[in-house]
N, C-alpha and C positions, 0 to 999 in steps of 0.2 A: 505495500498500500503508502509505504514511503518512498517506495521505488517510484514508483509512476505519477505519487503526485509532484514529485521532481523533473523528474519526465518533462512535466505537460507543462511544467515554467520553465527551463530552457526550450523545447520549443515554443510556447510562447513569446518566447525573446526576439529567436527566428525568427519567426513568423515576423517581428516587429520593425524587428530589426532589417529584412526583407520589404515591407510595406514604406517603414522611410524613408527608404533610399533609394527607393523606386517615385515617390513623392519629391526629395533632391536631386533625384535626376532628373521630372520632367520637368521643377523650377529654376534650377540652372538655365537648362535649355532654354525656355522662354527668356526668366532675364538676357540670358547670352547673346539673342537672338533681336533685343530688344535694344541691348549696350552693344557688345562685340567687344568690351573692351578686357575682360578677367576672366577667368573659368577656377573653378572651389574642389578640391576633392576635399575627399574624409576620409580617415580609416577610425575600426571600430575593433573593440577584445571581441571576445567569443560569448559575454556580457549584453552584447548589443551598446558595450559605452562606450561614447568619442575617443578614443586617443587623441589625430589632429588635425586641424581644418587650415587648407593650404590654396592659396588663394596664389594662382600665376599668370603671369598678365601675357593676351595674344598681341603680337604686334600681328600691324595692317601692312598693307600692298610694301610689296616689299620693289624696289626701281628694276624695267629692265633695259638694257643693254642696249643703249643704239650700236648700227653698225657699225666698224670700227671703224670705216672714211671719219664720218662727221665724230669720232673719238678726238681725233688731231686738233681739230678745235679749240673743244671742253676736254680736257681729263675726267672718268668718271662722271659723263654726265648721265643725268635720264627725264627723257619721255612722257609726256600723257595728255589726255585730255580732259579737262573739268568741261561738260556741258560741250559745251559745243566750241573751246580754246585751248588752243594747246598752251601746257609747260613746260618748262624744261629748266632745273635742278642740279645745279655741281657746283666744284665738287662734293661728291658722297663715294667712300668715306673723307670728310675735311679734319684738315690741320685746324680751324680755326672761322673762317671766313668763307660760311654761304651763301655766294646766289640763285637768285628765282628770277628767274621770267616770265612773268606776262601778261599778257595782249588783253589791258583795259580798257576800256570804254568809258567815258563822262560820265556814263548814267545808269553805271553798276557799279555797289560797294564790294572792297578786297580787303581781305586782311591778311597776316601771316600769324602763325602758334605758333611758341615752339613747347614743346612739355617734357618735362625730366621723368624719366622712368618709373618715379614713383608716383604719376601724375597731376602734377605742378606748374601753374604754369611761370618759365620763365619770360618769357619776350610775347609783348604783342604787341606787332606793325602794321599800320595803317599799308596800304598800297595809294602808292599816287601816281607811277611811273611802270613800265613796262618790267625795268633792269628795279633790282630791291635785291640790297646785301643785309644777312643775319651775321654779328659778329659771336663768332662762340665761344673767341678767343678766350677773358674769363671764365668760362664755365672745366671743370674735368673729367678727358676720359669719358670716354661713354657716350650708350646709345639715349637720343633724343627722338620724341613725335614731336612733325611737323601738319599743322592741319592748316591749310589754305580753303579758304573760306571766300569764291565768288558767288552772290549775291545767294540764292536761298540752296546751290551750291558746294560740295566742302569735295575736301579728297585730303587723304591723312600715308607720311610715309616714315616707315624709319630712315632715320640719320645720324651718324653712325661719326664723335667727337674721337679722332686718334691722340 
C-alpha cells in the first residue's frame, strides 16, 4: 500500500512536469515569434523542481557578402533592401568606425540605433543624409546589434567590433 501511494505521487509529479513543459514550450514559441530576441530553456530534477533557467540571445540577420569585385571598393561591405531602399554597411567587422549608406528622401524619417549584447541602447542616431558614420571606437570589442529604421520598416544587423 505504501509503495503504491509513493509510485502514484511520483507519477503525478512526472505528468505535471510534462504538462508544464508543454505549456512552457508553447509560451516560449508564442513570445519568441512576437519578439524574436530571446530563447529560454529550463532544467528540472526528477521531482519536477526547476534547477536552472537559461536565457539565450538570438542573433538576428547575418550579412551576405557581396561578389568579390565590389569588395575591392569597400572591404567587408554588406548590402540589403529595406522596403525598396538599398542599404550598405561597411566594414563589418569594424575596428571602430562603421559606415552606413541609406538613400533617404526628405519625406521619410530614418534613424539608426546600436544595442549592446545585453540589449541596452548605446547610440541613437538620426539619419540626415545618404552617408552616416557610427563611431564605436570607445566601445570594447564584442557583438552589437544595429537596427535601421526607415519610416515604418526596420532591419537588424549583427555588428562585430574587433
